[in-house]
C-alpha positions as CSV (number, residue, x, y, z in Angstrom):
1,X,-128.4,-37.7,144.5
2,X,-128.8,-36.8,148.1
3,X,-126.5,-33.8,149.3
4,X,-125.5,-35.7,152.0
5,X,-124.0,-38.6,150.2
6,X,-122.0,-36.4,148.0
7,X,-120.6,-35.1,151.5
8,X,-120.6,-31.7,150.3
9,X,-118.7,-29.0,152.6
10,X,-119.4,-25.3,151.4
11,X,-117.6,-22.3,152.7
12,X,-118.1,-19.1,153.8
13,X,-115.0,-17.1,152.4
14,X,-113.0,-16.8,149.5
15,X,-109.8,-19.1,149.7
16,X,-106.7,-16.8,150.2
17,X,-105.1,-18.3,146.9
18,X,-108.1,-17.7,144.7
19,X,-106.8,-15.8,141.4
20,X,-109.9,-16.0,139.5
21,X,-113.7,-15.5,140.6
22,X,-114.7,-18.4,138.9
23,X,-112.1,-20.7,141.1
24,X,-113.3,-18.8,144.1
25,X,-116.7,-19.5,143.6
26,X,-116.1,-23.5,143.0
27,X,-113.9,-23.7,146.0
28,X,-116.7,-22.0,148.1
29,X,-119.6,-24.2,146.4
30,X,-117.9,-27.3,147.2
31,X,-117.1,-28.2,143.7
32,X,-112.6,-27.9,144.4
33,X,-110.7,-28.2,147.1
34,X,-108.3,-25.0,148.0
35,X,-105.5,-27.2,145.9
36,X,-107.7,-27.3,142.7
37,X,-108.6,-31.0,143.4
38,X,-111.8,-32.2,142.3
39,X,-114.5,-33.0,144.8
40,X,-117.3,-35.3,144.6
41,X,-119.4,-32.5,143.2
42,X,-116.9,-31.2,141.1
43,X,-116.5,-34.9,140.0
44,X,-120.2,-35.6,139.1
45,X,-120.0,-32.1,137.5
46,X,-117.2,-33.1,135.2
47,X,-119.2,-36.7,134.3
48,X,-122.0,-34.5,133.5
49,X,-120.0,-32.5,131.0
50,X,-118.7,-35.5,129.4
51,X,-122.1,-37.0,129.1
52,X,-123.7,-34.0,127.4
53,X,-120.4,-34.1,125.1
54,X,-119.8,-30.0,126.1
55,X,-120.0,-29.1,122.3
56,X,-123.1,-27.3,122.9
57,X,-122.0,-26.0,126.9
58,X,-119.0,-24.0,124.5
59,X,-121.5,-22.1,123.0
60,X,-122.8,-20.8,126.1
61,X,-119.1,-19.3,127.1
62,X,-117.6,-16.3,125.5
63,X,-114.8,-17.9,123.8
64,X,-112.3,-17.4,121.0
65,X,-111.4,-19.9,118.7
66,X,-110.0,-21.3,115.6
67,X,-110.4,-24.0,113.5
68,X,-108.2,-26.4,116.1
69,X,-108.1,-24.9,119.7
70,X,-111.0,-22.9,121.6
71,X,-110.3,-20.6,124.4
72,X,-111.7,-18.0,126.9
73,X,-109.9,-15.2,127.5
74,X,-109.1,-14.8,131.4
75,X,-106.7,-12.4,132.7
76,X,-104.8,-15.3,134.8
77,X,-105.3,-17.3,132.5
78,X,-101.9,-19.9,131.1
79,X,-102.2,-19.7,127.7
80,X,-101.3,-17.0,125.8
81,X,-102.8,-16.7,122.2
82,X,-102.8,-13.8,119.5
83,X,-105.8,-12.2,118.8
84,X,-107.0,-9.7,115.8
85,X,-109.9,-8.2,116.8
86,X,-110.8,-6.7,113.4
87,X,-110.5,-10.2,111.7
88,X,-110.9,-12.7,114.6
89,X,-107.4,-14.3,113.8
90,X,-106.4,-16.6,116.8
91,X,-103.5,-18.3,117.3
92,X,-101.4,-19.2,120.3
93,X,-98.5,-17.2,120.5
94,X,-95.6,-19.4,119.9
95,X,-97.0,-20.5,116.1
96,X,-98.6,-17.2,115.3
97,X,-97.6,-15.7,112.1
98,X,-97.9,-11.7,111.3
99,X,-96.7,-9.3,108.7
100,X,-93.2,-9.0,108.4
101,X,-91.3,-5.7,106.5
102,X,-88.2,-5.7,106.2
103,X,-86.0,-2.8,107.4
104,X,-84.8,-1.6,104.3
105,X,-84.0,-2.2,101.3
106,X,-80.5,-1.2,100.2
107,X,-78.3,-2.6,97.8
108,X,-75.6,-5.0,99.0
109,X,-72.4,-3.5,100.6
110,X,-68.9,-5.1,101.2
111,X,-68.3,-7.0,104.3
112,X,-66.4,-5.0,106.5
113,X,-64.4,-6.6,109.8
114,X,-64.6,-4.3,112.9
115,X,-62.9,-4.6,116.4
116,X,-66.0,-4.5,118.3
117,X,-64.8,-5.2,122.5
118,X,-67.2,-6.8,124.7
119,X,-70.2,-6.5,122.5
120,X,-71.4,-10.0,122.9
121,X,-75.2,-9.3,122.8
122,X,-77.4,-7.6,120.4
123,X,-77.7,-4.7,122.4
124,X,-74.2,-4.0,123.3
125,X,-73.5,-4.1,119.7
126,X,-76.0,-2.2,118.3
127,X,-75.2,0.4,120.8
128,X,-71.5,0.0,119.8
129,X,-71.9,0.9,115.8
130,X,-74.6,3.2,116.8
131,X,-77.0,1.2,114.8
132,X,-81.2,-0.1,115.3
133,X,-81.3,-3.5,116.2
134,X,-83.2,-4.1,112.9
135,X,-80.0,-3.7,111.3
136,X,-78.1,-6.8,113.3
137,X,-78.5,-10.6,113.3
138,X,-79.0,-12.8,116.4
139,X,-77.5,-15.9,116.2
140,X,-79.0,-18.6,118.5
141,X,-77.2,-22.1,118.3
142,X,-78.9,-25.7,119.1
143,X,-78.5,-29.4,118.6
144,X,-80.8,-31.7,117.9
145,X,-80.5,-34.9,119.7
146,X,-81.9,-37.6,117.1
147,X,-78.9,-36.9,115.2
148,X,-76.7,-34.6,116.9
149,X,-76.9,-32.1,114.1
150,X,-75.5,-28.8,115.3
151,X,-78.4,-26.3,114.0
152,X,-77.6,-22.6,113.6
153,X,-80.4,-20.1,113.5
154,X,-80.4,-16.5,111.9
155,X,-83.2,-14.2,113.3
156,X,-83.3,-10.5,112.7
157,X,-81.6,-8.7,116.1
158,X,-85.0,-6.8,117.1
159,X,-87.0,-10.3,116.8
160,X,-87.6,-13.2,119.3
161,X,-87.6,-16.4,117.9
162,X,-90.0,-18.9,118.7
163,X,-88.7,-22.5,119.5
164,X,-92.3,-24.0,118.7
165,X,-91.7,-23.0,114.8
166,X,-88.1,-24.5,115.0
167,X,-89.1,-27.5,116.4
168,X,-91.7,-27.3,113.7
169,X,-89.1,-26.7,111.1
170,X,-86.2,-29.5,112.3
171,X,-87.5,-31.1,115.0
172,X,-86.8,-31.4,118.7
173,X,-83.6,-29.2,119.4
174,X,-81.6,-28.7,122.7
175,X,-78.9,-25.3,123.2
176,X,-75.8,-26.6,122.4
177,X,-72.7,-26.7,124.4
178,X,-69.7,-24.5,124.4
179,X,-67.9,-27.3,122.9
180,X,-70.2,-28.2,120.3
181,X,-70.3,-24.6,119.3
182,X,-66.4,-24.4,118.9
183,X,-66.7,-28.0,117.3
184,X,-69.0,-26.0,114.2
185,X,-66.6,-23.0,114.2
186,X,-68.7,-20.6,115.8
187,X,-67.5,-18.2,118.5
188,X,-70.4,-17.7,121.0
189,X,-71.4,-14.2,121.5
190,X,-69.7,-13.5,118.5
191,X,-71.2,-16.0,115.7
192,X,-72.5,-15.9,112.7
193,X,-73.4,-18.4,109.6
194,X,-70.7,-16.5,107.5
195,X,-67.8,-19.2,106.6
196,X,-69.1,-22.2,108.6
197,X,-69.0,-25.4,106.9
198,X,-72.5,-26.7,106.0
199,X,-71.4,-30.2,106.7
200,X,-71.0,-29.3,110.1
201,X,-74.2,-26.9,110.6
202,X,-77.9,-27.0,109.7
203,X,-78.4,-23.2,108.3
204,X,-81.5,-21.9,109.2
205,X,-83.1,-18.6,108.8
206,X,-86.3,-16.7,109.5
207,X,-87.6,-15.8,106.4
208,X,-87.1,-12.1,106.8
209,X,-83.7,-12.7,106.8
210,X,-83.1,-12.7,102.9
211,X,-85.2,-9.7,102.4
212,X,-82.8,-7.9,105.1
213,X,-79.5,-6.2,103.6
214,X,-76.4,-5.4,105.4
215,X,-76.9,-6.9,108.6
216,X,-74.3,-7.0,111.1
217,X,-73.3,-9.8,112.3
218,X,-71.0,-12.2,114.8
219,X,-67.0,-12.4,112.6
220,X,-66.9,-16.1,114.7
221,X,-63.4,-15.1,116.2
222,X,-64.2,-13.5,120.2
223,X,-64.2,-9.5,119.8
224,X,-65.3,-9.4,116.1
225,X,-68.3,-8.6,114.0
226,X,-68.9,-7.9,110.2
227,X,-70.8,-5.1,108.8
228,X,-73.0,-5.9,105.9
229,X,-73.4,-9.3,106.3
230,X,-76.3,-10.4,103.2
231,X,-78.0,-14.1,102.9
232,X,-77.3,-15.5,100.1
233,X,-74.2,-14.2,99.2
234,X,-72.5,-14.5,102.4
235,X,-73.8,-18.0,103.4
236,X,-76.3,-20.0,101.9
237,X,-79.1,-21.5,104.2
238,X,-80.3,-24.9,104.1
239,X,-83.5,-23.4,105.6
240,X,-85.9,-20.4,105.5
241,X,-88.7,-20.5,107.4
242,X,-90.9,-18.4,109.8
243,X,-89.3,-18.3,112.9
244,X,-90.4,-15.2,114.9
245,X,-92.9,-15.0,118.0
246,X,-95.3,-12.7,117.5
247,X,-96.1,-9.8,119.8
248,X,-98.8,-7.2,120.6
249,X,-98.8,-4.3,117.9
250,X,-97.7,-6.5,114.8
251,X,-99.6,-6.7,111.6
252,X,-102.1,-9.1,111.5
253,X,-101.2,-11.1,108.3
254,X,-104.6,-11.4,106.6
255,X,-105.7,-7.9,107.4
256,X,-102.9,-5.6,108.7
257,X,-104.1,-4.4,111.8
258,X,-102.6,-4.4,114.9
259,X,-102.5,-7.7,116.8
260,X,-103.5,-8.2,120.5
261,X,-101.8,-10.9,123.1
262,X,-104.7,-12.0,125.4
263,X,-104.1,-14.2,128.5
264,X,-106.5,-17.6,128.3
265,X,-107.8,-21.1,129.1
266,X,-107.9,-23.9,127.0
267,X,-111.0,-25.3,126.6
268,X,-110.5,-27.4,123.5
269,X,-108.0,-28.8,121.4
270,X,-110.3,-30.4,119.0
271,X,-111.8,-33.0,119.1
272,X,-110.8,-33.2,122.6
273,X,-112.6,-31.3,125.5
274,X,-110.6,-30.2,128.7
275,X,-113.5,-30.8,131.0
276,X,-111.6,-29.3,134.3
277,X,-111.1,-26.2,132.1
278,X,-114.6,-26.1,130.5
279,X,-115.9,-25.8,134.5
280,X,-113.9,-23.2,135.5
281,X,-114.5,-21.3,132.6
282,X,-118.5,-21.9,133.4
283,X,-118.1,-20.6,136.9
284,X,-116.0,-17.7,135.5
285,X,-118.6,-16.5,133.5
286,X,-121.8,-17.5,135.6
287,X,-122.1,-16.2,138.5
288,X,-123.0,-13.3,140.7
289,X,-122.4,-12.2,144.5
290,X,-124.4,-15.4,146.0
291,X,-122.3,-18.2,143.8
292,X,-122.7,-19.9,141.0
293,X,-125.6,-19.7,138.0
294,X,-124.8,-22.3,136.0
295,X,-127.4,-23.0,132.7
296,X,-129.4,-26.1,132.8
297,X,-127.3,-27.7,129.8
298,X,-123.9,-27.4,131.9
299,X,-125.3,-27.8,135.5
300,X,-124.4,-31.2,137.5
301,X,-128.3,-30.7,138.6
302,X,-131.7,-29.6,137.3
303,X,-133.1,-28.7,140.7
304,X,-131.9,-28.0,144.5
305,X,-135.1,-29.6,146.3
306,X,-134.8,-28.3,149.7
307,X,-137.4,-28.6,153.1
308,X,-138.2,-26.4,155.9
309,X,-138.7,-28.3,159.0
310,X,-142.4,-27.6,160.0
311,X,-144.6,-27.9,163.3
312,X,-147.7,-29.4,161.5
313,X,-147.1,-31.1,158.5
314,X,-144.2,-33.7,158.0
315,X,-142.3,-31.7,155.0
316,X,-139.5,-33.9,155.0
317,X,-141.9,-37.0,153.9
318,X,-143.3,-34.4,151.1
319,X,-140.3,-33.8,149.8
320,X,-139.1,-37.4,150.0
321,X,-142.3,-37.8,147.8
322,X,-141.3,-35.0,145.3
323,X,-137.8,-35.9,145.2
324,X,-138.8,-39.6,143.6
325,X,-141.5,-38.4,141.6
326,X,-138.9,-35.7,139.8
327,X,-136.5,-38.5,139.4
328,X,-138.7,-40.8,137.7
329,X,-139.7,-38.0,135.4
330,X,-136.2,-38.2,134.0
331,X,-135.1,-34.7,136.1
332,X,-132.4,-34.5,138.1
333,X,-131.9,-33.4,141.2
334,X,-130.0,-32.6,144.5
335,X,-131.9,-33.0,147.4
336,X,-130.8,-31.3,150.7
337,X,-131.8,-33.9,153.2
338,X,-129.8,-32.0,156.1
339,X,-131.1,-31.2,159.3
340,X,-130.3,-27.5,158.7
341,X,-131.3,-23.9,159.4
342,X,-133.5,-22.8,156.4
343,X,-130.7,-20.1,155.8
344,X,-128.1,-22.2,155.4
345,X,-129.7,-23.8,152.6
346,X,-130.9,-20.5,150.8
347,X,-127.0,-19.9,150.8
348,X,-125.7,-23.3,149.6
349,X,-128.3,-23.1,147.1
350,X,-127.4,-20.6,146.0
351,X,-123.6,-21.7,145.7
352,X,-124.2,-24.6,144.4
353,X,-126.0,-23.0,141.2
354,X,-128.7,-25.3,139.9
355,X,-130.9,-23.6,137.4
356,X,-134.0,-24.3,140.1
357,X,-134.6,-24.4,143.6
358,X,-138.0,-25.9,145.2
359,X,-138.2,-25.2,148.8
360,X,-141.0,-27.6,150.5
361,X,-142.2,-25.7,153.2
362,X,-145.4,-25.8,155.9
363,X,-147.0,-22.6,155.0
364,X,-147.1,-23.2,151.0
365,X,-147.9,-26.9,151.8
366,X,-151.0,-26.9,153.5
367,X,-152.2,-25.1,150.6
368,X,-150.7,-27.6,148.5
369,X,-148.3,-25.9,147.0
370,X,-144.2,-25.6,147.2
371,X,-141.9,-22.5,145.8
372,X,-140.1,-22.4,143.1
373,X,-137.6,-20.5,142.2
374,X,-135.2,-19.8,139.2
375,X,-131.6,-19.3,140.2
376,X,-131.4,-16.3,138.3
377,X,-134.8,-14.7,139.1
378,X,-135.1,-12.6,142.1
379,X,-138.8,-13.8,143.1
380,X,-140.5,-17.3,144.1
381,X,-143.8,-18.1,143.0
382,X,-145.8,-20.7,143.9
383,X,-146.9,-23.9,141.9
384,X,-149.1,-26.8,143.1
385,X,-147.7,-29.7,143.6
386,X,-149.2,-31.0,140.8
387,X,-147.9,-28.8,138.5
388,X,-144.2,-29.0,139.8
389,X,-142.9,-31.6,136.7
390,X,-145.1,-29.3,134.3
391,X,-143.8,-26.2,135.4
392,X,-139.8,-27.6,135.1
393,X,-140.6,-28.8,131.7
């Protein structure tokens, strides 16, 4: 492929909206626009990744994965995962499991109704009663659009519901309206499953709730709460399931070590590969201070071929001949056919990041040689014209 046919436009400066180095290098090298749209060179790179299927390319990346998905840790990545550095457990944060422990194992105490003015949040209730949030039950209320079923969810007050886990348990839901909450017999801000009609409300509790005794919960009456509510005695859930979103520091369910939260870029949800993300991941992990340093198995071209105009020899004609020979040998080539200064071409070759650069210059050509430089090495070497294909192979 010839440089001018691809309409490559490299940039001398990083875009001011570059949140990552890889994105900045892809823009500077002419793979992407500043608006993250693929340019012809980027489209070609993606098509090459498609052709190579990228499964082997993933091994070039410091990725983390489970049996379903592969991720690249990236500071500004949009997908958060839970990772155990000890046993390498990986899961999306909204689906990750962790080891739960009951706050206490007390004997069940009698329920007691208390006036709790202005305690319509867990924080306010815990402060008013001088209780840790672990001793409260948090109520969340939804409606399942498929059948208009009112869904009443209970989790411990110190924990955060994962709506993804809830969806897996009951299907798609939306937040319940004030009218739906009232019709179910609950009171917003003071709700609990105690006393709810099982025909009107599908009661779903996190699997830690049956192990958590004597929790403070709403009385389904504005301004009042109940002390010492106990799942199984005071209400019967229809579904008991893990509903909690894991967080950093929680204990790994597999090995008990503390979990970490890692921002990542999703590379694959097997068997589907996310090629644009893979291209970005390659740029993130394969660059230096001059540009991209793409490995052969991931580069859009094997060779960057350029010529320096001579005074006595027709270097352009010889470069064309080499270009045709390389293509005939099955070696993919980006031929910089521009009428540009040598320095510009050298800079662009480094930016674009092909594994090998071949320079056809008059001095070397007079001795039947060309300059060959692997992208990651500092020094050029002279190669005889008849040895070029052998050297590259």
